[in-house]
C-alpha positions as CSV (number, residue, x, y, z in Angstrom):
1,M,150.4,109.9,127.7
2,I,147.4,109.3,129.7
3,D,149.4,108.7,133.0
4,F,151.2,112.0,132.0
5,I,148.0,114.2,131.6
6,N,146.1,112.4,134.8
7,F,149.1,112.8,136.9
8,Y,151.0,115.4,136.0
9,L,149.4,117.9,133.8
10,I,146.1,118.2,135.8
11,P,148.1,118.7,139.0
12,G,150.4,121.1,137.2
13,L,147.3,123.0,136.0
14,T,145.8,122.9,139.5
15,L,149.0,124.1,141.2
16,G,149.5,126.7,138.6
17,S,146.0,127.9,139.0
18,I,146.6,128.9,143.1
19,Y,150.0,130.3,142.0
20,A,148.1,132.4,139.4
21,L,145.5,133.8,141.5
22,G,148.2,134.7,144.3
23,A,150.3,136.4,141.7
24,V,147.8,138.6,140.7
25,G,147.4,140.7,143.9
26,I,151.1,140.7,143.9
27,S,151.5,142.1,140.6
28,M,148.7,144.8,140.9
29,I,150.0,145.9,144.3
30,F,153.4,146.3,142.8
31,G,151.9,148.1,139.5
32,I,150.0,150.8,141.5
33,L,151.4,151.1,144.8
34,R,155.2,150.3,143.6
35,F,156.3,148.0,146.3
36,A,156.6,144.0,146.5
37,H,154.1,142.9,149.1
38,F,155.5,140.0,151.0
39,A,152.5,139.8,153.1
40,H,150.5,138.5,150.4
41,G,150.9,134.7,151.2
42,D,149.7,135.3,154.9
43,L,146.5,136.9,153.1
44,M,146.0,133.8,151.5
45,T,146.6,131.9,155.0
46,V,143.9,134.2,156.4
47,G,141.5,133.3,153.9
48,A,142.1,129.6,154.6
49,Y,141.3,129.9,158.0
50,A,138.5,132.2,157.7
51,A,136.8,129.5,155.7
52,L,138.0,126.8,157.8
53,T,136.1,128.6,160.8
54,A,133.1,128.8,158.5
55,V,133.1,125.4,157.5
56,W,133.5,124.5,161.6
57,V,130.9,126.9,162.7
58,L,128.1,126.8,159.8
59,G,128.8,123.3,158.6
60,I,129.1,124.3,154.8
61,P,131.4,123.3,152.1
62,A,134.7,125.1,151.9
63,L,133.6,126.4,148.3
64,A,130.7,127.8,149.9
65,A,132.8,129.6,152.4
66,I,134.7,131.4,149.8
67,P,132.6,134.5,150.1
68,I,133.2,134.7,154.0
69,A,136.8,134.0,153.3
70,I,136.9,137.1,150.9
71,V,135.1,139.8,152.8
72,F,137.1,138.8,156.1
73,T,140.5,138.9,154.1
74,C,139.7,142.1,152.3
75,L,138.9,143.9,155.8
76,V,142.1,142.3,157.0
77,A,144.0,143.7,154.0
78,L,142.3,147.4,154.1
79,M,143.0,147.7,158.0
80,A,146.5,146.5,157.0
81,D,147.1,149.3,154.4
82,R,145.3,152.1,156.5
83,L,147.6,151.1,159.8
84,F,151.0,150.3,158.2
85,Y,151.4,151.2,154.7
86,K,149.5,154.8,154.1
87,P,151.6,156.6,156.6
88,L,154.6,155.0,154.4
89,R,153.5,156.0,150.6
90,D,155.8,159.1,150.7
91,L,158.7,157.5,152.2
92,P,161.2,155.5,149.7
93,T,159.4,151.9,148.8
94,I,162.1,150.1,150.8
95,Y,160.2,151.5,154.1
96,T,156.8,149.8,152.8
97,V,158.6,146.7,151.9
98,I,160.3,146.3,155.2
99,A,156.3,147.0,156.9
100,S,155.3,144.5,154.9
101,F,157.6,142.0,156.4
102,G,156.4,142.9,159.6
103,V,152.7,142.5,158.6
104,A,153.6,139.0,157.5
105,L,154.8,138.2,160.8
106,M,151.9,139.6,162.4
107,L,149.4,138.1,160.3
108,R,151.1,134.7,160.9
109,S,151.2,135.1,164.8
110,L,147.5,135.9,165.0
111,V,146.4,133.0,163.0
112,Q,148.6,130.8,165.1
113,T,147.1,132.7,168.3
114,F,143.5,132.3,167.3
115,W,143.6,128.7,165.5
116,G,146.8,126.9,166.7
117,T,149.8,125.4,164.6
118,D,148.0,121.9,163.9
119,S,146.9,121.2,160.2
120,E,143.5,121.0,159.4
121,V,141.7,119.9,156.7
122,Y,138.2,121.1,155.0
123,M,137.1,117.6,154.6
124,T,137.9,113.8,155.0
125,G,137.1,110.6,153.3
126,F,137.6,109.9,149.6
127,Q,136.2,111.8,146.9
128,K,135.2,109.8,143.6
129,P,137.5,111.1,140.6
130,V,135.5,112.8,137.4
131,V,136.0,110.3,134.5
132,L,136.1,112.2,131.1
133,F,135.8,110.1,128.0
134,D,136.5,106.8,129.8
135,I,140.3,107.5,129.7
136,F,141.0,111.0,131.8
137,R,140.6,110.6,135.5
138,V,140.1,114.1,137.2
139,A,140.4,114.7,141.1
140,T,136.8,116.8,141.9
141,R,139.1,119.3,143.4
142,H,141.3,119.9,140.8
143,L,138.5,120.3,138.3
144,Q,136.8,122.8,140.6
145,I,139.9,124.9,141.0
146,I,140.8,124.8,137.3
147,I,137.2,126.0,136.3
148,A,136.9,128.3,139.0
149,T,140.5,129.9,137.8
150,A,139.5,130.2,134.5
151,L,136.1,131.9,135.1
152,L,137.9,134.4,137.7
153,T,140.5,135.4,134.9
154,L,137.8,136.0,132.6
155,A,135.7,137.9,135.0
156,L,139.2,140.1,135.9
157,H,139.8,140.8,132.2
158,L,136.1,142.1,131.7
159,F,136.5,144.3,134.8
160,L,139.9,145.4,134.0
161,S,138.7,146.5,130.2
162,R,135.2,147.2,130.3
163,T,134.7,148.8,133.9
164,Q,135.4,152.7,134.8
165,M,137.4,151.5,137.7
166,G,139.2,149.2,135.7
167,K,140.4,151.8,133.4
168,S,141.3,154.0,136.2
169,M,143.4,151.1,137.6
170,R,145.3,151.0,134.4
171,A,145.5,154.7,134.5
172,V,147.1,154.8,137.7
173,A,149.2,151.8,137.2
174,D,150.6,153.6,133.9
175,D,151.4,157.0,135.5
176,P,150.0,158.1,139.1
177,A,150.9,161.6,139.0
178,L,149.0,162.3,135.6
179,A,146.1,160.1,136.7
180,S,145.9,162.0,139.9
181,V,146.3,165.3,137.9
182,A,143.6,164.2,135.5
183,G,141.1,163.7,138.7
184,L,141.2,160.4,139.5
185,D,140.3,159.2,143.0
186,T,143.8,157.5,143.7
187,E,142.7,156.4,147.1
188,R,139.5,154.8,145.9
189,V,141.8,153.1,143.4
190,I,144.4,151.7,145.8
191,R,141.3,150.4,147.8
192,W,139.8,148.3,145.1
193,T,143.5,147.2,144.2
194,W,143.6,146.0,147.8
195,I,140.4,144.3,147.6
196,I,141.0,142.7,144.2
197,G,143.9,141.6,145.3
198,A,143.1,140.2,148.8
199,G,140.1,138.6,147.4
200,L,141.7,136.3,145.0
201,A,144.5,135.6,147.4
202,A,141.8,134.5,150.0
203,I,140.4,132.3,147.1
204,A,143.8,130.7,146.4
205,G,143.9,129.9,150.4
206,V,140.9,128.3,150.2
207,F,142.0,126.2,147.2
208,V,145.2,125.1,148.6
209,G,143.4,123.7,151.6
210,L,141.0,121.9,149.3
211,D,144.1,120.5,147.4
212,T,146.1,119.6,150.5
213,D,145.5,121.0,154.0
214,V,145.5,124.4,155.8
215,H,148.2,125.3,158.1
216,T,149.7,128.3,159.5
217,N,153.0,128.6,156.7
218,L,150.6,127.8,153.8
219,G,150.7,131.4,152.2
220,W,154.4,132.0,153.2
221,N,155.7,128.6,151.6
222,L,154.1,129.7,148.2
223,L,155.4,133.2,148.2
224,L,158.2,132.8,146.1
225,P,156.4,130.8,143.1
226,M,153.9,133.6,143.4
227,F,156.5,136.2,143.0
228,A,158.1,134.4,140.1
229,A,154.8,134.0,138.3
230,A,154.2,138.2,138.7
231,L,157.7,138.4,137.3
232,L,157.2,136.2,134.6
233,G,154.1,137.5,133.2
234,G,155.3,141.0,133.7
235,I,154.9,143.3,136.9
236,G,151.6,145.3,136.7
237,K,150.2,142.6,134.2
238,P,147.3,141.1,135.9
239,L,146.5,138.5,133.2
240,G,150.2,138.2,132.7
241,A,150.6,136.8,136.3
242,I,148.0,134.2,135.7
243,A,149.9,133.0,132.6
244,G,153.2,133.0,134.6
245,G,151.4,131.0,137.5
246,L,150.4,128.5,135.2
247,I,153.6,128.0,133.1
248,I,155.5,127.7,136.8
249,G,152.8,125.0,138.2
250,V,152.8,122.9,134.9
251,A,156.7,123.1,134.9
252,E,157.2,122.1,139.0
253,E,155.0,119.0,138.1
254,I,156.4,118.2,134.7
255,C,159.8,118.4,135.9
256,T,159.3,115.0,138.1
257,Y,157.8,113.2,135.0
258,P,159.9,110.1,134.8
259,V,162.0,109.8,131.8
260,F,163.6,106.1,131.2
261,G,162.2,105.1,134.6
262,E,163.7,107.8,136.5
263,S,162.3,111.7,137.5
264,L,164.1,114.5,135.7
265,I,164.3,115.8,139.3
266,S,163.7,114.8,142.7
267,P,160.4,115.9,143.7
268,S,161.5,117.3,146.9
269,Y,163.3,119.8,144.7
270,K,160.4,120.9,142.6
271,T,160.1,124.4,144.3
272,A,163.7,124.8,143.0
273,I,162.1,125.2,139.4
274,A,160.3,128.7,140.4
275,F,163.5,130.3,141.6
276,V,165.3,129.3,138.5
277,I,162.6,130.7,136.2
278,M,162.6,133.8,138.3
279,V,166.4,134.4,137.9
280,L,166.6,133.7,134.5
281,I,163.7,136.3,134.0
282,L,165.4,138.7,135.8
283,I,168.6,138.3,133.8
284,F,167.2,137.6,130.4
285,R,163.8,139.7,130.3
286,P,163.3,141.6,133.3
287,Q,159.9,142.9,131.9
288,G,158.4,139.7,131.9
289,L,156.4,137.9,129.1
290,F,154.1,140.7,129.0
291,K,156.4,143.8,129.2
292,G,155.4,144.9,132.5
293,R,157.0,147.3,134.5
294,L,161.0,146.8,135.4
295,M,161.3,146.2,139.5
């Protein structure tokens, strides 16, 4: 049981935390702007490389570089919205979806142009694990990621439930036409949607780099699990997306746990778990666990 917690449950929560932070933006963007944003994974990549540049130039730890990554990624997201998405808002959503594929390719190509295609790391060397109760051994980076995600979840909940902008975002997600008639500034709501989604994506990108490495396909490789997490929690339900991300992350790691000496499935195929969960959700409960918007 101790090995299960140390080597499967904790890494699963870490992976789930990364999925959760990325899925929040996907869920919010669909809930308010009504389209599936396939460039969201590449916003994670942009954030990871922005932090990597800060680590190189300023000599600061990756966690300290997160604010720089957030600002840079938010500017990129707002620029993409202004140039590529806003002119298409009055057209059928398929146009915006296809445009998001184009934005994803452009962002990835720009990252490859400026930073190259080699994998990079934020730090080298061995980090001593944190020992809890003389039993549990948790990698420092895993503990940092899990605690940071919990704090971000609390902050997001308070923002959406207690602030005027959070209430406006929920109103626009429920009925944008009625919200506009009621006098809400929908463009301001959209800008905040991009800021929150891109900011959390940047943090998730930095967490991926902390946990493994930084490479140009970092975000693209995680796009399917993040969409699965958003669907599982319910489209348009940010806190549901966080729950969905944690469930999928833990499920992917647990499925490789050895039973009777052999893993349930090969670790090479664990990413298929997200696809299976997504298909089952679409078939049996398309509104998700928290009864979100139907796609």
